[in-house]
C-alpha positions as a printed NumPy array, in Angstrom:
array([[  0.056,  -0.153,  -0.279],
       [  1.608,   3.275,  -0.835],
       [  2.596,   5.908,   2.13 ],
       [ -0.439,   8.412,   0.509],
       [ -3.272,   5.694,   0.666],
       [ -1.787,   5.318,   4.052],
       [ -2.213,   8.984,   5.089],
       [ -5.571,   9.531,   3.908],
       [ -6.88 ,   5.998,   5.871],
       [ -5.499,   7.282,   9.192],
       [ -6.908,  10.806,   8.084],
       [-10.285,   9.393,   7.499],
       [ -9.697,   7.175,  10.796],
       [ -8.777,  10.341,  13.404],
       [-11.735,  12.843,  11.797],
       [-14.204,   9.87 ,  12.061],
       [-12.996,   8.871,  15.582],
       [-13.328,  13.054,  16.118],
       [-16.859,  12.939,  14.49 ],
       [-18.344,  10.076,  16.626],
       [-16.413,  11.727,  19.376],
       [-18.287,  14.548,  19.049],
       [-21.87 ,  13.009,  18.647],
       [-21.508,  10.669,  21.792],
       [-22.06 ,  13.373,  24.846],
       [-21.901,  12.878,  28.624],
       [-25.016,  13.874,  29.944],
       [-23.362,  13.917,  33.807],
       [-19.844,  15.962,  32.373],
       [-22.143,  19.526,  32.413],
       [-22.798,  20.928,  35.201],
       [-26.114,  22.943,  36.088],
       [-25.126,  26.988,  34.065],
       [-27.212,  29.115,  37.281],
       [-27.28 ,  29.192,  41.043],
       [-30.049,  30.228,  43.214],
       [-32.456,  30.56 ,  39.845],
       [-35.734,  28.257,  40.933],
       [-35.114,  26.45 ,  37.349],
       [-38.015,  27.077,  34.862],
       [-37.522,  28.087,  31.164],
       [-38.753,  29.976,  29.426],
       [-37.681,  28.822,  25.624],
       [-36.425,  25.486,  23.489],
       [-33.902,  24.239,  21.492],
       [-34.71 ,  24.696,  17.749],
       [-38.836,  26.68 ,  18.206],
       [-39.577,  29.392,  15.361],
       [-38.037,  32.317,  15.592],
       [-38.738,  35.146,  12.854],
       [-36.615,  33.854,  10.645],
       [-33.925,  30.884,  12.621],
       [-34.274,  28.971,  15.052],
       [-33.549,  28.734,  18.823],
       [-30.088,  28.262,  18.77 ],
       [-29.903,  27.04 ,  22.751],
       [-32.584,  27.443,  25.784],
       [-33.353,  30.287,  27.945],
       [-33.551,  30.313,  31.442],
       [-35.686,  32.407,  33.7  ],
       [-33.357,  34.166,  35.957],
       [-36.895,  34.965,  38.269],
       [-37.206,  38.138,  37.297],
       [-34.184,  39.57 ,  38.506],
       [-30.437,  40.752,  37.005],
       [-27.399,  39.689,  38.533],
       [-27.626,  35.343,  39.135],
       [-24.482,  33.939,  39.801],
       [-23.469,  32.323,  36.141],
       [-20.998,  28.703,  36.043],
       [-19.061,  27.   ,  33.423],
       [-20.744,  23.934,  32.858],
       [-17.549,  22.129,  33.009],
       [-13.675,  21.942,  33.007],
       [-12.27 ,  24.853,  29.801],
       [-11.031,  28.05 ,  28.861],
       [-12.442,  30.83 ,  27.624],
       [-12.099,  31.285,  24.176],
       [-14.276,  34.456,  22.567],
       [-16.006,  37.077,  24.547],
       [-18.245,  39.92 ,  22.719],
       [-20.313,  42.808,  23.418],
       [-22.348,  44.255,  21.276],
       [-25.83 ,  46.094,  21.395],
       [-27.735,  43.84 ,  20.29 ],
       [-28.048,  40.035,  19.518],
       [-26.644,  37.936,  22.717],
       [-25.497,  41.716,  24.578],
       [-22.28 ,  40.441,  26.732],
       [-21.898,  36.899,  25.796],
       [-18.906,  34.631,  26.692],
       [-17.88 ,  31.146,  25.176],
       [-16.455,  28.671,  26.961],
       [-14.218,  25.665,  25.322],
       [-14.363,  22.271,  26.548],
       [-11.536,  19.237,  26.315],
       [-14.237,  17.101,  25.486],
       [-14.77 ,  19.169,  22.086],
       [-18.087,  21.112,  22.726],
       [-18.422,  25.066,  23.513],
       [-20.835,  26.33 ,  26.166],
       [-22.392,  29.943,  25.481],
       [-23.63 ,  32.798,  27.885],
       [-25.443,  35.271,  26.389],
       [-27.435,  38.642,  28.1  ],
       [-24.911,  38.602,  30.599],
       [-25.245,  42.135,  32.773],
       [-21.336,  41.334,  33.594],
       [-18.476,  38.937,  33.441],
       [-16.353,  37.682,  36.067],
       [-13.687,  40.886,  37.339],
       [-10.303,  39.639,  35.313],
       [-12.534,  39.054,  32.617],
       [-14.065,  41.819,  32.952],
       [-10.791,  44.09 ,  33.154],
       [ -9.602,  42.239,  30.548],
       [-12.094,  43.045,  27.859],
       [-12.304,  47.115,  29.332],
       [ -9.299,  47.72 ,  28.3  ],
       [ -9.15 ,  46.025,  25.   ],
       [-12.385,  48.326,  24.21 ],
       [ -9.978,  51.398,  24.963],
       [ -7.379,  50.103,  22.908],
       [ -9.735,  49.634,  20.189],
       [-11.465,  53.271,  20.902],
       [-15.039,  50.694,  20.535],
       [-18.065,  50.291,  23.163],
       [-18.964,  46.874,  20.657],
       [-16.295,  43.542,  20.334],
       [-15.696,  40.317,  19.391],
       [-12.113,  39.055,  21.178],
       [-10.575,  35.75 ,  20.17 ],
       [ -9.242,  34.584,  23.425],
       [ -5.937,  31.981,  23.971],
       [ -6.643,  28.765,  25.774],
       [ -4.475,  29.989,  28.798],
       [ -5.798,  33.45 ,  29.278],
       [ -9.209,  32.315,  31.168],
       [ -8.912,  29.035,  33.254],
       [-12.48 ,  28.011,  34.263],
       [-13.56 ,  25.242,  36.411],
       [-16.702,  23.191,  36.103],
       [-19.564,  25.298,  38.894],
       [-16.68 ,  28.098,  39.015],
       [-18.33 ,  31.679,  38.594],
       [-17.901,  33.449,  35.571],
       [-20.685,  35.702,  35.044],
       [-23.824,  37.348,  36.718],
       [-26.853,  37.3  ,  34.647],
       [-28.274,  39.58 ,  32.664],
       [-30.978,  41.526,  29.7  ],
       [-28.357,  43.157,  27.67 ],
       [-28.46 ,  42.812,  23.95 ],
       [-31.724,  41.649,  22.127],
       [-33.616,  40.248,  25.162],
       [-36.89 ,  40.854,  26.415],
       [-36.945,  40.4  ,  30.14 ],
       [-34.218,  39.096,  32.695],
       [-33.054,  35.75 ,  31.654],
       [-29.98 ,  33.175,  30.217],
       [-29.685,  32.354,  26.918],
       [-27.319,  28.79 ,  27.046],
       [-26.1  ,  26.713,  23.829],
       [-23.573,  23.66 ,  23.501],
       [-21.919,  23.658,  20.065],
       [-19.654,  21.426,  19.202],
       [-16.392,  23.148,  19.102],
       [-14.83 ,  22.306,  15.296],
       [-18.015,  22.788,  13.155],
       [-19.789,  25.523,  15.745],
       [-23.01 ,  22.448,  15.26 ],
       [-25.868,  23.606,  17.836],
       [-26.629,  20.646,  20.437],
       [-30.468,  20.291,  21.366],
       [-29.493,  20.443,  25.17 ],
       [-32.947,  18.427,  26.587],
       [-32.989,  15.753,  24.64 ],
       [-29.406,  14.788,  24.404],
       [-30.797,  14.522,  28.44 ],
       [-28.371,  17.509,  29.42 ],
       [-30.968,  19.923,  30.998],
       [-33.497,  18.083,  32.319],
       [-36.829,  20.165,  32.962],
       [-39.396,  18.631,  35.093],
       [-42.545,  18.05 ,  32.481],
       [-44.74 ,  15.011,  31.798],
       [-46.716,  16.973,  29.407],
       [-47.383,  15.386,  25.999],
       [-47.265,  18.441,  22.923],
       [-50.46 ,  19.982,  22.153],
       [-52.275,  20.285,  18.317],
       [-54.3  ,  22.639,  17.651],
       [-55.541,  22.998,  13.909],
       [-54.306,  20.835,  10.653],
       [-54.54 ,  22.383,   7.486],
       [-54.778,  20.441,   3.748],
       [-53.19 ,  22.021,   0.69 ],
       [-53.572,  21.092,  -2.54 ],
       [-50.604,  20.967,  -5.231],
       [-50.58 ,  21.362,  -8.87 ],
       [-47.521,  21.974, -11.429],
       [-47.397,  24.13 , -14.127],
       [-44.033,  25.193, -16.153],
       [-42.023,  23.971, -13.358],
       [-43.686,  26.303, -10.434],
       [-45.637,  24.81 ,  -7.506],
       [-49.376,  26.064,  -7.536],
       [-51.05 ,  26.008,  -4.575],
       [-54.892,  25.945,  -3.758],
       [-56.535,  27.511,  -0.628],
       [-56.034,  26.179,   2.753],
       [-58.537,  24.162,   4.189],
       [-58.866,  24.101,   7.893],
       [-59.568,  21.312,  10.191],
       [-60.317,  21.528,  14.205],
       [-58.832,  18.92 ,  16.523],
       [-60.181,  17.998,  19.35 ],
       [-58.555,  16.545,  22.67 ],
       [-59.995,  13.018,  23.165],
       [-57.323,  12.617,  26.151],
       [-53.849,  13.059,  27.735],
       [-51.878,  11.958,  24.207],
       [-54.981,  10.921,  22.207],
       [-56.274,  13.752,  19.368],
       [-59.246,  13.527,  16.863],
       [-60.535,  15.852,  14.451],
       [-63.425,  17.696,  15.052],
       [-65.164,  16.308,  12.02 ],
       [-66.021,  12.463,  11.778],
       [-66.384,  12.241,   8.056],
       [-63.176,  11.631,   5.973],
       [-60.78 ,  14.565,   5.044],
       [-61.351,  15.298,   0.679],
       [-57.926,  15.85 ,  -0.512],
       [-56.76 ,  15.858,  -4.308],
       [-54.337,  13.723,  -6.217],
       [-51.671,  15.188,  -4.725],
       [-50.982,  17.734,  -1.412],
       [-49.469,  18.073,   1.42 ],
       [-51.035,  18.574,   5.486],
       [-49.691,  21.394,   8.154],
       [-50.12 ,  20.782,  12.013],
       [-50.137,  23.141,  14.139],
       [-48.333,  22.097,  17.672],
       [-47.283,  22.916,  20.603],
       [-45.298,  21.829,  23.841],
       [-45.5  ,  23.112,  27.626],
       [-43.255,  22.415,  30.297],
       [-44.848,  21.857,  34.371],
       [-44.775,  25.112,  36.102],
       [-44.805,  27.46 ,  33.48 ],
       [-47.469,  29.631,  30.936],
       [-44.823,  29.725,  28.264],
       [-45.221,  27.714,  24.939],
       [-42.115,  25.591,  23.542],
       [-41.731,  24.423,  20.087],
       [-41.409,  20.795,  19.536],
       [-38.744,  18.121,  18.899],
       [-39.506,  15.394,  16.41 ],
       [-43.042,  14.908,  14.115],
       [-43.548,  11.749,  12.5  ],
       [-45.939,  11.413,   9.683],
       [-47.552,   7.985,   8.293],
       [-49.92 ,   7.098,   5.7  ],
       [-51.729,   3.377,   6.154],
       [-49.197,   2.485,   8.771],
       [-45.828,   3.453,   7.353],
       [-44.006,   6.369,   7.672],
       [-43.966,   9.192,   4.686],
       [-42.271,  12.282,   6.488],
       [-39.997,  12.669,   9.789],
       [-39.065,  15.773,  11.13 ],
       [-36.112,  16.45 ,  14.316],
       [-34.417,  18.693,  15.324],
       [-30.6  ,  17.406,  16.732],
       [-28.996,  20.353,  15.845],
       [-27.578,  22.7  ,  13.2  ],
       [-24.941,  24.84 ,  11.923],
       [-25.905,  28.616,  11.576],
       [-25.964,  28.289,   7.843],
       [-29.304,  26.18 ,   7.978],
       [-31.326,  28.087,  10.61 ],
       [-33.1  ,  30.503,   8.17 ],
       [-34.757,  27.432,   6.719],
       [-37.187,  27.382,   9.792],
       [-38.953,  29.472,   6.938],
       [-39.283,  26.627,   5.095],
       [-39.595,  23.851,   7.611],
       [-42.498,  26.104,   9.292],
       [-45.784,  27.11 ,   7.093],
       [-44.293,  30.681,   7.328],
       [-47.8  ,  32.399,   6.425],
       [-49.418,  31.311,   9.687],
       [-45.909,  30.786,  11.444],
       [-44.818,  34.594,  11.258],
       [-48.358,  35.772,  13.042],
       [-48.927,  32.463,  15.279],
       [-47.583,  31.085,  19.39 ],
       [-47.321,  27.805,  17.804],
       [-45.271,  25.92 ,  15.878],
       [-46.875,  25.738,  12.628],
       [-45.248,  22.662,  10.676],
       [-45.36 ,  22.025,   7.158],
       [-45.576,  18.166,   6.455],
       [-43.371,  18.631,   3.489],
       [-40.372,  19.489,   2.229],
       [-39.943,  22.083,  -0.136],
       [-37.797,  21.833,  -3.84 ],
       [-35.57 ,  24.833,  -2.461],
       [-35.032,  24.199,   0.792],
       [-33.319,  21.338,   2.836],
       [-33.214,  18.084,   3.724],
       [-30.893,  18.079,   6.417],
       [-33.967,  17.926,   9.602],
       [-36.185,  15.449,   7.899],
       [-34.668,  11.774,   8.876],
       [-37.644,   9.744,   6.609],
       [-38.602,  12.048,   3.684],
       [-40.691,   9.939,   1.063],
       [-41.983,  12.023,  -2.449],
       [-41.392,  14.859,  -0.288],
       [-43.878,  14.922,   2.394],
       [-46.68 ,  14.82 ,  -1.069],
       [-49.643,  12.424,  -0.137],
       [-51.278,  11.114,  -3.624],
       [-54.266,  10.036,  -3.787],
       [-56.892,   8.402,  -6.151],
       [-60.718,   9.773,  -6.904],
       [-62.539,   7.282,  -4.267],
       [-59.347,   5.726,  -2.037],
       [-59.713,   5.986,   1.865],
       [-56.222,   6.418,   3.913],
       [-55.347,   6.342,   7.79 ],
       [-53.074,   9.034,   8.138],
       [-51.356,   9.379,  11.478],
       [-49.389,  12.17 ,  13.359],
       [-47.03 ,  11.461,  16.453],
       [-46.096,  14.78 ,  17.956],
       [-42.84 ,  14.21 ,  20.381],
       [-41.421,  17.142,  23.208],
       [-37.482,  17.338,  23.546],
       [-38.706,  15.067,  27.162],
       [-39.936,  12.133,  25.319],
       [-43.239,  12.862,  25.798],
       [-46.15 ,  11.808,  22.448],
       [-49.512,  12.652,  21.207],
       [-50.944,  11.336,  18.229],
       [-53.684,  12.638,  15.98 ],
       [-55.182,  10.196,  13.999],
       [-57.748,  10.226,  10.953],
       [-59.253,   9.408,   7.349],
       [-58.385,  10.696,   4.008],
       [-60.408,  10.328,   0.524],
       [-59.728,  10.895,  -2.769],
       [-62.449,  13.467,  -4.414],
       [-63.431,  12.959,  -8.037],
       [-61.365,  14.29 , -10.499],
       [-63.525,  16.766, -11.43 ],
       [-63.116,  18.51 ,  -8.232],
       [-59.459,  18.64 ,  -7.879],
       [-57.679,  21.307,  -7.48 ],
       [-56.008,  22.439, -10.912],
       [-53.402,  25.123, -11.097],
       [-52.739,  28.282, -13.639],
       [-50.292,  30.947, -13.616],
       [-51.25 ,  34.804, -14.303],
       [-51.115,  35.787, -18.122],
       [-47.592,  36.965, -18.734],
       [-45.865,  35.918, -15.76 ],
       [-42.606,  36.466, -14.566],
       [-41.001,  32.948, -13.493],
       [-38.292,  32.671, -11.447],
       [-37.106,  29.727, -10.675],
       [-35.566,  28.843,  -7.196],
       [-32.489,  27.181,  -8.334],
       [-31.675,  30.53 , -10.968],
       [-30.755,  33.974, -10.682],
       [-33.104,  36.12 , -12.178],
       [-33.246,  39.833, -12.568],
       [-35.802,  42.145, -13.624],
       [-36.719,  45.812, -14.162],
       [-40.366,  47.421, -13.648],
       [-39.49 ,  50.852, -15.54 ],
       [-36.116,  52.989, -16.011],
       [-36.692,  53.63 , -12.031],
       [-36.815,  50.236, -10.272],
       [-34.939,  46.645, -11.131],
       [-34.366,  44.034,  -8.739],
       [-31.743,  40.728,  -8.539],
       [-32.88 ,  37.3  ,  -7.449],
       [-29.714,  35.249,  -6.296],
       [-30.285,  31.499,  -6.726],
       [-31.046,  29.841,  -3.753],
       [-32.862,  33.195,  -2.289],
       [-36.51 ,  30.873,  -3.319],
       [-37.682,  28.005,  -1.674],
       [-39.745,  27.324,  -4.389],
       [-40.246,  28.754,  -8.171],
       [-42.459,  31.496,  -8.075],
       [-44.694,  33.431, -10.527],
       [-43.154,  36.999,  -9.565],
       [-45.828,  40.125,  -9.23 ],
       [-43.496,  43.706,  -9.257],
       [-45.324,  46.386, -10.512],
       [-45.681,  50.302,  -9.712],
       [-47.595,  50.657,  -6.726],
       [-50.46 ,  52.827,  -6.141],
       [-50.061,  53.215,  -2.723],
       [-48.397,  56.777,  -1.497],
       [-45.956,  56.531,   0.972],
       [-45.667,  59.316,   3.588],
       [-44.18 ,  59.821,   6.722],
       [-45.578,  61.388,  10.113],
       [-43.219,  63.551,  10.479],
       [-43.171,  65.804,   7.648],
       [-39.316,  66.544,   7.44 ],
       [-39.181,  63.387,   5.94 ],
       [-38.441,  63.369,   2.03 ],
       [-40.468,  60.815,  -0.357],
       [-38.434,  60.799,  -3.234],
       [-39.64 ,  58.218,  -5.578],
       [-42.925,  56.051,  -6.545],
       [-43.237,  52.471,  -4.283],
       [-43.181,  49.436,  -5.958],
       [-43.696,  45.892,  -4.57 ],
       [-42.18 ,  42.986,  -5.611],
       [-44.14 ,  39.933,  -4.791],
       [-45.536,  40.389,  -1.076],
       [-44.18 ,  39.573,   2.803],
       [-45.837,  36.24 ,   2.928],
       [-43.312,  33.864,   0.572],
       [-40.288,  33.789,   2.884],
       [-36.39 ,  34.251,   1.166],
       [-33.748,  32.165,   2.245],
       [-30.972,  34.551,   0.895],
       [-31.615,  38.331,   0.652],
       [-32.483,  40.216,  -2.98 ],
       [-30.619,  43.221,  -4.46 ],
       [-33.224,  46.361,  -5.571],
       [-31.497,  49.733,  -7.339],
       [-33.525,  53.054,  -7.555],
       [-32.106,  55.186, -10.118],
       [-33.298,  58.599,  -8.965],
       [-31.332,  61.968,  -9.027],
       [-31.879,  63.477,  -5.823],
       [-30.299,  66.462,  -4.5  ],
       [-27.025,  67.222,  -3.415],
       [-28.157,  68.666,  -0.198],
       [-30.42 ,  64.843,   0.645],
       [-27.721,  62.373,  -1.236],
       [-26.061,  61.27 ,   2.141],
       [-29.374,  61.107,   3.925],
       [-31.019,  58.856,   1.189],
       [-32.078,  55.14 ,   1.798],
       [-34.916,  52.526,   1.268],
       [-37.331,  52.413,   3.179],
       [-40.404,  49.971,   3.495],
       [-43.883,  50.701,   3.015],
       [-46.673,  49.608,   5.324],
       [-49.856,  48.753,   3.147],
       [-51.706,  51.878,   4.6  ],
       [-48.318,  54.114,   2.68 ],
       [-46.643,  54.671,   6.202],
       [-42.402,  54.246,   5.443],
       [-39.601,  52.635,   7.91 ],
       [-36.583,  52.87 ,   7.171],
       [-35.042,  49.82 ,   5.172],
       [-31.302,  50.747,   4.556],
       [-28.869,  51.046,   1.353],
       [-26.432,  53.16 ,  -0.253],
       [-26.443,  56.266,  -2.381],
       [-23.109,  57.379,  -5.022],
       [-24.44 ,  58.427,  -8.029],
       [-27.884,  58.804,  -8.885],
       [-28.681,  55.457,  -7.951],
       [-29.046,  53.501,  -4.484],
       [-28.722,  50.094,  -4.115],
       [-29.98 ,  47.826,  -0.844],
       [-30.517,  43.954,  -0.408],
       [-32.789,  42.424,   1.809],
       [-34.168,  39.565,   3.328],
       [-38.166,  40.262,   2.693],
       [-40.802,  41.169,   0.211],
       [-42.957,  43.578,   0.243],
       [-43.777,  47.492,  -1.211],
       [-40.898,  49.733,  -0.929],
       [-39.224,  52.934,  -2.167],
       [-36.562,  56.095,  -1.45 ],
       [-36.428,  58.787,   0.709],
       [-34.623,  60.934,   2.956],
       [-34.449,  62.407,   6.138],
       [-31.95 ,  65.152,   7.116],
       [-33.327,  65.857,  11.022],
       [-30.856,  64.853,  13.639],
       [-31.049,  62.426,  16.242],
       [-32.425,  63.978,  19.897],
       [-30.245,  63.765,  23.189],
       [-31.165,  63.735,  26.155],
       [-29.476,  64.096,  29.266],
       [-30.816,  61.86 ,  31.853],
       [-29.668,  64.69 ,  34.414],
       [-29.177,  68.699,  34.741],
       [-26.013,  70.676,  33.565],
       [-23.397,  70.696,  36.679],
       [-24.944,  68.058,  38.709],
       [-23.335,  66.65 ,  41.144],
       [-22.039,  62.779,  40.569],
       [-20.128,  62.476,  43.378],
       [-22.646,  59.451,  44.838],
       [-23.735,  58.296,  41.539],
       [-22.242,  55.698,  39.251],
       [-23.507,  55.429,  35.805],
       [-24.375,  58.881,  33.51 ],
       [-26.467,  58.537,  31.345],
       [-28.706,  60.041,  28.227],
       [-31.82 ,  58.97 ,  26.165],
       [-31.558,  58.772,  22.254],
       [-34.155,  58.407,  19.799],
       [-34.727,  59.537,  16.267],
       [-37.534,  60.129,  13.892],
       [-37.33 ,  57.852,  11.398],
       [-33.907,  55.951,  10.645],
       [-32.539,  54.762,  14.224],
       [-29.57 ,  55.775,  15.758],
       [-26.115,  53.949,  13.938],
       [-23.349,  55.162,  16.336],
       [-22.478,  56.654,  19.867],
       [-19.504,  58.415,  21.117],
       [-19.21 ,  60.038,  25.005],
       [-15.913,  62.124,  25.966],
       [-15.58 ,  62.893,  29.254],
       [-12.532,  65.95 ,  29.683],
       [-11.631,  64.94 ,  25.994],
       [-10.716,  61.328,  26.553],
       [-13.03 ,  58.614,  25.436],
       [-14.644,  56.011,  27.101],
       [-16.723,  53.232,  26.757],
       [-20.768,  53.245,  27.003],
       [-23.117,  50.314,  27.038],
       [-26.351,  51.358,  25.006],
       [-29.692,  49.206,  25.506],
       [-32.931,  50.147,  25.232],
       [-32.496,  53.577,  24.152],
       [-30.488,  54.458,  27.088],
       [-27.022,  55.659,  26.797],
       [-24.383,  55.743,  29.67 ],
       [-20.921,  55.582,  31.09 ],
       [-19.545,  54.291,  34.167],
       [-17.93 ,  56.849,  35.891],
       [-16.546,  54.399,  38.261],
       [-14.538,  52.647,  36.291],
       [-13.29 ,  55.615,  34.907],
       [-11.454,  56.197,  37.942],
       [-13.419,  59.829,  37.768],
       [-13.384,  61.072,  41.474],
       [-11.204,  64.58 ,  43.63 ],
       [-14.567,  66.456,  43.534],
       [-13.866,  68.379,  40.112],
       [-15.57 ,  70.049,  37.791],
       [-15.951,  67.652,  34.211],
       [-16.648,  68.018,  30.611],
       [-18.631,  65.391,  29.044],
       [-19.784,  65.506,  25.11 ],
       [-21.638,  63.137,  23.09 ],
       [-21.886,  62.783,  19.923],
       [-24.663,  60.616,  17.7  ],
       [-25.662,  59.415,  14.078],
       [-28.938,  58.054,  12.98 ],
       [-29.076,  55.602,  10.023],
       [-29.487,  58.827,   7.874],
       [-25.628,  60.166,   8.242],
       [-27.301,  62.842,  10.591],
       [-25.331,  63.732,  13.586],
       [-26.02 ,  65.91 ,  16.986],
       [-23.706,  66.786,  19.71 ],
       [-24.067,  67.684,  22.612],
       [-21.915,  69.403,  25.55 ],
       [-22.536,  69.573,  29.466],
       [-20.278,  69.343,  32.861],
       [-21.03 ,  67.383,  36.069],
       [-19.579,  67.109,  39.067],
       [-17.773,  64.472,  41.035]])
């Protein structure tokens, strides 16, 4: 055997060994990540969120901040981040078994970590940082406090976001289903409604019938049945949607369902299970769910079928992409089995019957349709003002694109926001996107407005909301991950700074100095504070900008000058200057 072949075999064996090791996780290896809490959960792994699966679990912290967050196993801090959105203050700890634990929405890091991050913020002159740490920088032991819980970043209340990932791939792991965390839960998943959609194909484009909906009743703790006694009438080809959710003991929260199986005549034809995912797969939740309903529902609206432009990653069993084919007059038995992450199961069983040929759904496309195939790039324009580029893989299924100049008249309640173009509609917001699409407006703008011009989304009643983009040489280019109606707008009104103290106020007994920031249209994009002309790190959360005077070492009962500079998303800048004593 050649040396090269021996080398390849050895490498293959090593990779296989590491993969197997990463998949076999000892649930007793990890400690509970919090101390002195009741032990309740506000969200579970992989439940549906806007445009992403939830990548961890959320622990309640009894409605307060400052609970002790501990390392779940021996290891070292590999990454520290501080951002105004997302996880806010977050710690990442690498463990010898090939996993990484993640702790998000923290209020404060352990002192040595805090001091290190603060020094880096000064060095970079940046209030937000994302730092990779050397393995020997911050070594931690199982059960050792590493932070305090909080409410930073994109958080709606005090809690701890906790994840486990495979370090090499950054694949998230289902912490509850693997038994690492064991909530009190003997409640089987709930089933609320069943929906059915017939499908036909015209020119390679899937066409869908109107949704037929059926109420579900609970027969006992684990069994459900349809409210109607007669079989559901189905067409030649179609699929089902199941509205479902889960509960856990002693909590009012709703949770996502871990495992869903569909059988027809006793044979499994569809199976969804989410044991973990890499982040490039997270947005596919828009295809796993039935997006139109999911975006408005607190339940999990599960599509029991796979779209052509989606992914098969979450489907261990998938026959004919989940489409159910039924002949005229044929009766079949359908069974759904929903299982939560603690092993509780519910079932729903009902009959279907094929409709006659003349009553089945027959698809059609509008005359002159612009067809966008999910596996091809597409570019087109409405007129000389507006054009669109839709990249291959942006759509989950091919569509007849509806793109036109809209009759809606855009407006903003603040009359200083200028509307610079008509509104243009690109399909509708109920059609989800996996990738961003490009939009281009070719509209000359006054020189005074060019630096303040952006794209705006237009609601049904015409009100506009900032959507970003870059204006250059009489053209604005932008990317969006949402279909809808858009126009151009310009805003020259600077943001507002409101100090939360009187000018010259004595801060000898106060550590934090703060300001309220607001903007009329595009929102706050950047901010800086200097004290005595020295840059200081700040925290911006919930419209409040604050600096810690104690950490700045400001003392001595002296007068200090403080300056604040704020920019909005349209490039407008506001400066404020005042004094305080400390």
